[in-house]
C-alpha positions in Angstrom: 3.1 -9.0 -8.6 3.2 -9.2 -12.0 1.8 -12.2 -14.1 4.5 -14.4 -15.7 2.7 -14.4 -19.0 3.5 -10.5 -19.1 7.0 -11.1 -18.0 7.8 -13.4 -20.8 5.9 -11.4 -23.5 7.0 -7.9 -22.5 10.6 -8.8 -21.1 12.2 -5.8 -23.0 9.3 -3.3 -22.1 9.6 -4.4 -18.3 13.3 -3.8 -18.5 12.6 -0.2 -19.6 10.4 0.1 -16.8 12.8 -1.4 -14.1 15.7 1.3 -15.6 12.8 4.0 -15.2 12.2 3.2 -11.5 16.1 2.6 -11.1 15.6 -0.8 -9.9 18.0 -3.6 -10.0 16.4 -6.7 -10.2 17.5 -10.0 -11.6 14.8 -10.1 -14.4 17.0 -12.8 -16.2 17.0 -15.2 -13.5 13.3 -15.0 -13.2 12.8 -15.7 -16.8 15.5 -18.4 -16.7 13.5 -20.2 -13.8 10.3 -19.7 -15.8 11.5 -21.5 -18.8 13.0 -24.1 -16.5 9.6 -24.7 -14.8 7.5 -25.0 -17.7 10.1 -27.6 -19.5 10.0 -29.7 -16.3 6.5 -29.4 -16.1 6.5 -30.7 -19.6 8.8 -33.4 -19.0 6.8 -34.7 -15.8 3.7 -34.8 -17.7 5.5 -36.9 -20.4 6.6 -39.3 -18.0 3.2 -39.6 -16.1 1.8 -40.4 -19.5 4.5 -43.1 -20.1 3.7 -44.6 -16.6 0.0 -44.8 -17.2 0.6 -46.5 -20.8 2.9 -48.9 -18.7 0.3 -49.4 -16.0 -2.1 -50.7 -18.9 0.3 -53.0 -20.3 1.6 -54.8 -16.9 -2.4 -54.9 -16.1 -2.8 -56.7 -19.6 0.4 -58.9 -19.1 -0.9 -60.0 -15.7 -4.2 -60.8 -17.0 -2.6 -63.1 -19.4 -0.5 -65.0 -16.8 2.8 -63.1 -18.7 6.0 -61.8 -17.0 5.7 -58.1 -16.3 9.0 -57.8 -14.4 10.8 -55.7 -16.9 7.8 -53.2 -17.5 7.8 -53.0 -13.7 11.4 -52.1 -13.1 10.9 -49.4 -15.9 8.0 -48.0 -14.2 9.9 -47.7 -10.9 12.7 -45.8 -12.8 9.9 -43.6 -14.3 8.6 -43.2 -10.9 11.7 -42.4 -9.3 12.3 -39.8 -12.1 9.0 -38.1 -11.4 9.7 -37.8 -8.1 13.0 -36.1 -8.6 11.4 -33.7 -10.8 8.6 -32.9 -8.7 11.2 -31.9 -6.0 13.1 -29.8 -8.4 10.1 -28.1 -9.4 9.4 -27.6 -5.5 13.1 -25.9 -5.6 12.3 -23.8 -8.7 8.7 -22.5 -7.7 10.1 -21.3 -4.1 13.1 -19.4 -5.9 10.8 -18.0 -8.6 8.3 -16.7 -6.1 11.1 -15.3 -4.0 12.5 -13.1 -6.9 8.7 -12.4 -8.1 8.0 -10.7 -4.9 10.8 -8.3 -5.5 9.7 -7.1 -8.9 8.2 -3.7 -8.8 4.9 -2.6 -10.6 4.9 -1.0 -14.1 4.6 2.7 -14.2 1.5 3.9 -16.1 2.3 5.6 -19.3 1.4 9.0 -17.8 3.8 8.9 -14.9 6.9 11.2 -15.5 10.1 9.5 -16.1 13.0 10.4 -13.6 15.1 9.2 -11.0 14.0 11.0 -7.8 11.4 13.7 -6.5 12.9 16.4 -8.8 11.1 14.9 -11.8 7.6 14.9 -10.0 4.9 17.1 -11.8 2.9 19.5 -10.2 -0.7 18.8 -12.0 -2.9 21.4 -10.0 -3.3 23.5 -7.1 -6.4 24.5 -5.0 -6.6 27.9 -2.7 -4.6 30.5 -1.9 -1.4 30.6 0.6 -2.7 32.5 3.8 -1.3 35.8 4.0 -0.2 37.1 7.6 1.1 40.6 9.3 3.6 38.6 11.4 6.2 35.8 10.7 4.5 32.5 10.9 5.6 29.9 13.4 6.1 26.2 12.9 3.6 23.9 14.6 6.2 22.8 17.2 6.5 26.4 18.5 2.8 26.9 18.2 1.7 23.8 20.1 4.0 23.9 22.9 3.2 27.8 23.6 -0.6 26.5 23.7 0.2 23.7 26.3 -1.1 21.6 23.7 1.9 19.6 22.4 4.9 18.1 24.4 7.6 16.4 22.8 10.1 16.1 25.7 7.7 14.0 28.1 6.8 12.0 25.2 10.5 11.2 24.7 10.7 10.6 28.3 7.9 7.9 28.2 8.9 6.4 24.7 11.6 7.9 22.9 12.3 10.3 19.8 9.6 10.6 17.2 6.6 10.6 19.8 4.3 13.2 21.1 1.9 13.8 23.8 -1.3 15.8 22.6 -3.2 17.6 25.5 -6.4 19.3 26.1 -8.0 21.4 23.3 -5.4 19.8 20.7 -6.5 16.1 21.8 -9.9 17.2 21.5 -9.1 18.8 17.8 -7.1 15.1 17.1 -10.3 13.6 18.0 -12.8 15.8 15.6 -10.2 15.4 12.7 -11.0 11.3 13.2 -14.7 12.1 13.3 -14.9 14.6 10.6 -12.8 12.2 8.2 -14.9 9.4 8.7 -18.1 11.3 8.3 -16.9 12.8 5.0 -15.9 9.4 3.6 -18.7 7.6 4.5 -21.2 10.5 3.3 -19.1 9.7 -0.1 -20.0 6.1 -0.2 -17.3 4.4 1.7 -18.3 1.8 4.2 -16.8 2.2 7.7 -14.6 -0.7 9.1 -12.7 -1.0 12.1 -9.6 -3.5 11.3 -7.1 -5.3 13.2 -4.2 -3.2 14.2 -1.9 -6.2 14.5 -1.6 -8.5 11.1 0.2 -11.5 10.0 3.0 -11.6 7.5 0.6 -12.8 4.8 -1.4 -9.6 4.9 1.7 -7.8 4.7 3.0 -9.8 1.6 -0.4 -9.3 -0.2 -0.2 -5.6 -0.1 3.7 -5.5 -0.8 5.4 -4.3 2.6 7.0 -8.0 2.8 9.6 -8.9 2.2 11.0 -5.6 0.6 10.1 -3.2 3.5 10.4 -5.4 6.6 13.0 -3.0 8.5 10.3 -0.5 8.2 8.0 -2.5 10.4 7.4 -3.1 14.2 7.2 -7.2 14.7 5.9 -8.6 17.6 9.1 -10.8 18.9 7.1 -13.9 20.2 5.3 -14.8 16.9 4.3 -13.8 13.4 2.5 -10.7 14.0 3.2 -7.0 13.1 2.0 -3.7 14.0 0.2 -2.1 11.0 2.0 0.7 9.0 -1.4 1.6 7.8 -5.0 0.6 7.5 -4.5 0.0 4.1 -2.9 -3.4 4.9 -5.8 -5.0 6.9 -8.5 -3.6 4.8 -7.2 -4.9 1.4 -6.6 -8.0 3.1 -10.4 -8.3 3.7 -10.9 -9.9 0.6 -7.8 -12.1 0.3 -8.2 -15.2 -1.1 -11.7 -14.4 -2.2 -13.7 -14.1 -5.7 -15.8 -11.1 -5.5 -18.8 -10.9 -8.0 -18.0 -8.4 -10.3 -21.7 -6.8 -9.9 -20.7 -5.8 -6.3 -17.6 -3.7 -7.7 -16.5 -1.4 -6.8 -16.2 -1.9 -3.2 -15.1 1.2 -1.0 -14.3 1.1 2.5 -12.7 3.4 5.0 -11.0 2.9 8.3 -9.3 4.8 11.1 -6.2 3.2 12.6 -3.1 4.0 14.6 -0.2 3.3 12.4 3.4 2.3 13.3 6.7 2.9 11.2 10.3 2.3 12.2 11.0 4.9 9.8 14.3 3.0 9.0 16.5 5.2 6.8 15.0 8.3 7.7 17.0 9.2 10.6 18.0 13.0 10.8 14.9 13.8 8.5 11.9 15.8 10.2 13.0 15.0 13.6 11.0 18.1 15.0 7.3 18.1 15.4 4.6 15.4 14.1 5.6 15.0 10.6 7.5 11.8 10.9 6.5 9.8 13.9 6.9 6.0 14.8 3.1 6.3 16.1 0.4 8.3 14.3 -3.2 8.0 13.1 -4.8 8.1 10.1 -8.0 7.7 8.4 -7.6 5.4 4.9 -10.0 5.0 2.0 -9.3 1.8 -0.2 -11.2 0.6 -3.5 -11.6 -3.0 -5.2 -12.5 -2.3 -8.8 -12.9 -3.8 -12.2 -9.7 -3.4 -14.4 -11.6 -1.4 -17.0 -12.8 1.3 -14.4 -9.8 1.5 -12.1 -8.1 4.8 -13.7 -11.5 6.4 -13.6 -12.0 5.3 -9.7 -8.3 6.7 -9.2 -9.3 10.0 -10.2 -12.5 9.8 -8.0 -10.4 8.6 -4.9 -8.1 11.6 -5.4 -10.9 14.1 -5.6 -12.5 12.5 -2.4 -9.3 13.2 -0.8 -9.0 16.7 -2.1 -12.6 17.6 -1.0 -11.6 17.2 2.6 -8.7 19.6 2.2 -10.9 21.8 0.7 -13.7 21.7 3.4 -11.2 22.7 5.6 -9.7 25.9 3.6 -6.4 24.4 3.4 -4.4 25.3 0.2 -2.7 22.3 -1.6 -1.2 21.1 -4.8 -1.8 17.5 -6.4 1.4 16.3 -7.9 2.3 13.0 -10.0 5.4 11.3 -8.7 7.9 10.2 -11.1 8.9 6.6 -12.0 11.9 7.0 -9.4 9.7 8.4 -6.5 6.7 6.5 -6.7 6.3 3.5 -4.2 7.3 -0.4 -5.0 3.8 -1.4 -5.7 2.3 1.7 -7.4 1.2 2.0 -10.9 0.7 5.5 -10.3 0.4 8.0 -7.4 -0.7 11.6 -6.7 0.9 13.3 -3.8 -1.3 15.8 -2.3 0.9 18.1 -0.6 -0.5 21.0 1.7 1.1 24.2 2.3 2.6 24.6 5.6 3.4 28.4 6.1 5.3 28.0 9.5 7.8 25.6 7.7 7.4 27.8 4.1 6.9 24.8 2.0 4.5 21.8 0.8 4.2 18.6 2.6 2.8 15.5 1.5 -0.6 14.9 3.4 -1.9 12.3 1.2 -0.9 9.7 -1.5 -3.6 8.3 -3.7 -2.0 5.3 -5.4 -3.6 2.9 -8.1 -1.9 -0.4 -7.8 -3.7 -2.2 -10.8 -3.6 -5.8 -10.2 -0.2 -6.0 -8.4 -1.6 -6.4 -4.8 -4.6 -8.6 -5.8 -2.3 -11.0 -7.8 -0.1 -11.3 -4.3 -3.2 -11.2 -2.1 -5.2 -13.7 -4.7 -8.1 -11.5 -4.7 -10.3 -12.0 -8.1 -13.6 -11.3 -9.5 -16.3 -13.3 -11.3 -18.6 -12.0 -14.2 -22.1 -12.9 -14.9 -20.5 -15.0 -17.9 -18.0 -16.6 -15.3 -15.1 -14.9 -16.6 -12.5 -14.8 -13.7 -10.0 -12.0 -13.3 -8.1 -10.2 -10.8 -9.6 -6.9 -9.2 -7.5 -3.6 -8.8 -6.9 -2.3 -5.7 -6.6 1.4 -4.9 -6.1 3.6 -1.6 -5.3 6.9 -0.5 -5.2 8.6 2.8 -8.1 10.6 3.6 -6.5 11.8 6.1 -3.8 11.9 8.3 -4.6 13.1 11.8 -1.3 14.5 13.0 -0.2 16.0 9.6 -3.9 17.9 9.1 -3.3 19.0 12.8 -0.1 20.6 11.7 -1.3 22.3 9.2 -4.4 23.6 10.9 -2.0 24.9 13.6 0.3 26.8 10.8 -2.5 27.8 8.7 -4.9 29.2 10.7 -2.5 30.8 13.5 -2.8 34.7 15.0 -0.5 37.0 15.7 -1.5 36.4 19.8 -0.4 32.7 19.4 -3.9 31.3 19.3 -5.1 29.1 16.6 -8.8 29.4 14.8 -10.7 26.3 14.3 -11.9 26.1 10.6 -15.3 26.5 10.3 -16.0 22.8 9.2 -14.5 21.1 12.4 -16.5 23.7 14.7 -19.4 21.4 15.1 -16.9 18.7 16.4 -15.4 20.9 19.0 -18.1 21.3 21.5 -18.6 25.0 20.7 -14.6 25.8 20.6 -14.0 28.3 17.9 -10.5 29.1 18.9 -7.3 27.3 20.7 -5.8 30.1 23.3 -3.0 29.8 25.6 -4.1 29.1 29.0 
């Protein structure tokens, strides 16, 4: 959410931001309602002042045994008008709030302008693409041949976009979770186990509601949702709180299952583990002072990159364009890992600075030693998604005989297993 002061004072600049994002929202109506709201509040305050003055006059008249009926009647009319205006204010505030929740964040000046992913900018790469003396296979073929992935039986149990992971694959899946959490806690993130079901207020706070409700799984008998990412419950840890500025930044890491309907993605990535309705992820989240958030964003991204480097996985870092980044983002780096079996890069982490966009929605503030109060900046990144990292390992460490080597950094988590081979 953006401040009303910003919209009033920077309306033309924000129109440019909307155009760069390809976003069509009724900014004129927002500004019109804001003007009407402030005008109505001023009118109400004037009427209340009149009522206070009239009350004093009536008291004086009564004290002197004089007729106060005309003043009482006039005060009733003023009271009725105040009541009507208060009701109108409630309606204005509700409509204004609804429109404000649909306004996207302002892109940072370093974000490339463009309509879609074709305008994204590759900033850097790390490592080298692996070389094979055979044609590398995609992970779905590798996993099924090894007996560790089964998509057909998962579809029988649940439907499309689900998977069963067996044996050494399940152990690798579990090892990745532990490895990610250890990497993050070693870098100063506090581990937390959050709820995996949240209320609507939590989703509004991080920006999933109301805009992206179709992407969520909602419980039918109550106002609860399955989380699409641990970002939601972790960011809402401090909803409606004022944090001591001296304790910032606060850094959290959390493992969670994630649930997404993938509305609008039908026909995309239908094979394998890339786009599932249910998947697992380890997230890192930061709450920072505004003046430190951009430096913290670079550190956040570096922390996610360090895990890929430890796993010896080649990747590139891409700055998303105005038309490709998320609704609440001020700037997003996508970290894309190389998948030789598909001969392409795939996003494995999104590192985003939301500035104060989420904090305004969730009312997360700071207080300095000199009693200054403001909104914190929130940031988050995957570090990392379990399924997509498993995909990257299967494809990058495959051998000609169909086996898969376990990266050296993961071997201590695999109870002595250094290679996954067919039974």
